[in-house]
C-alpha positions as CSV (number, residue, x, y, z in Angstrom):
1,X,-1.2,-9.2,-12.2
2,X,-3.0,-9.7,-8.8
3,X,-4.0,-6.8,-6.6
4,X,-1.4,-7.8,-4.0
5,X,1.4,-7.7,-6.6
6,X,0.2,-4.3,-7.8
7,X,0.4,-3.0,-4.3
8,X,3.9,-4.3,-4.0
9,X,5.0,-2.8,-7.3
10,X,3.4,0.6,-7.0
11,X,3.2,3.2,-4.2
12,X,-0.5,3.4,-4.3
13,X,-3.3,1.6,-6.2
14,X,-6.7,3.3,-6.5
15,X,-9.7,1.4,-8.0
16,X,-13.1,3.0,-8.6
17,X,-16.3,1.7,-10.1
18,X,-19.3,3.7,-11.4
19,X,-22.3,1.9,-12.9
20,X,-23.0,4.7,-15.4
21,X,-19.4,5.3,-16.5
22,X,-17.3,2.2,-15.9
23,X,-14.2,1.4,-13.9
24,X,-10.9,3.3,-13.3
25,X,-7.5,2.0,-12.0
26,X,-4.8,4.5,-11.0
27,X,-1.3,3.2,-10.3
28,X,0.9,5.7,-8.5
29,X,4.6,5.3,-9.1
30,X,6.6,8.1,-7.4
31,X,5.4,11.3,-9.1
32,X,3.8,9.4,-12.0
33,X,0.1,8.5,-12.2
34,X,-0.8,5.7,-14.7
35,X,-4.5,5.7,-15.4
36,X,-6.6,3.0,-17.1
37,X,-10.3,3.3,-17.9
38,X,-13.0,0.9,-18.9
39,X,-16.1,2.4,-20.3
40,X,-19.6,1.0,-20.1
41,X,-21.8,1.1,-23.2
42,X,-25.5,1.9,-22.8
43,X,-26.3,-1.7,-23.9
44,X,-23.9,-3.4,-21.5
45,X,-24.7,-4.8,-18.1
46,X,-22.3,-3.4,-15.4
47,X,-19.7,-6.0,-14.5
48,X,-17.4,-4.9,-11.7
49,X,-14.8,-7.6,-12.2
50,X,-14.6,-7.3,-16.0
51,X,-14.4,-3.5,-15.7
52,X,-11.6,-3.7,-13.2
53,X,-9.7,-6.2,-15.3
54,X,-9.9,-4.0,-18.4
55,X,-9.0,-0.8,-16.6
56,X,-6.1,-2.5,-14.7
57,X,-4.7,-3.9,-18.0
58,X,-4.8,-0.4,-19.5
59,X,-3.2,1.2,-16.4
60,X,-0.4,-1.4,-16.6
61,X,0.0,-0.7,-20.3
62,X,0.3,3.1,-19.6
63,X,3.0,2.2,-17.1
64,X,4.9,0.2,-19.7
65,X,4.6,3.0,-22.3
66,X,5.9,5.5,-19.7
67,X,8.9,3.3,-19.0
68,X,9.6,2.8,-22.7
69,X,8.8,-0.9,-22.7
70,X,5.9,-0.5,-25.1
71,X,4.7,1.9,-27.8
72,X,1.7,4.1,-27.3
73,X,-1.7,3.4,-28.9
74,X,-4.1,6.2,-29.6
75,X,-7.1,5.1,-27.6
76,X,-7.3,7.7,-24.8
77,X,-8.3,5.0,-22.4
78,X,-4.9,4.8,-20.8
79,X,-2.4,7.5,-20.1
80,X,0.3,8.7,-17.7
81,X,0.6,12.0,-15.9
82,X,4.0,13.1,-14.5
83,X,3.8,15.6,-11.7
84,X,6.4,18.0,-10.3
85,X,5.8,17.3,-6.6
86,X,3.5,15.4,-4.3
87,X,1.1,18.3,-3.9
88,X,0.5,18.4,-7.6
89,X,0.1,14.6,-7.7
90,X,-2.6,14.8,-5.0
91,X,-4.4,17.6,-6.9
92,X,-4.4,15.5,-10.1
93,X,-5.8,12.5,-8.2
94,X,-8.6,14.7,-6.7
95,X,-9.3,16.2,-10.1
96,X,-9.9,12.8,-11.5
97,X,-12.5,11.9,-8.9
98,X,-14.3,15.3,-9.1
99,X,-15.1,14.4,-12.7
100,X,-17.0,11.3,-11.5
101,X,-19.2,13.3,-9.0
């Protein structure tokens, strides 16, 4: 799915890249946060586009699992967090990015 379509479908789309860790795509849908990660191996060359594509696919997959459209795999590279309110959602988002620093 293109970035513009993602922005239409979800309330917020957050994309980050880190040359040492990889890429992360976070799709916010109401009080649900769907996270997809792509990890970089020590032998890999950092590729921003490929990392985003992988992370985005995993975030979209997490969204499908949360809605019941797909079954969950045990990879740990995609997951959904459901929050009780907007404040908790914002705290979870900040928590994600503190781990990168």
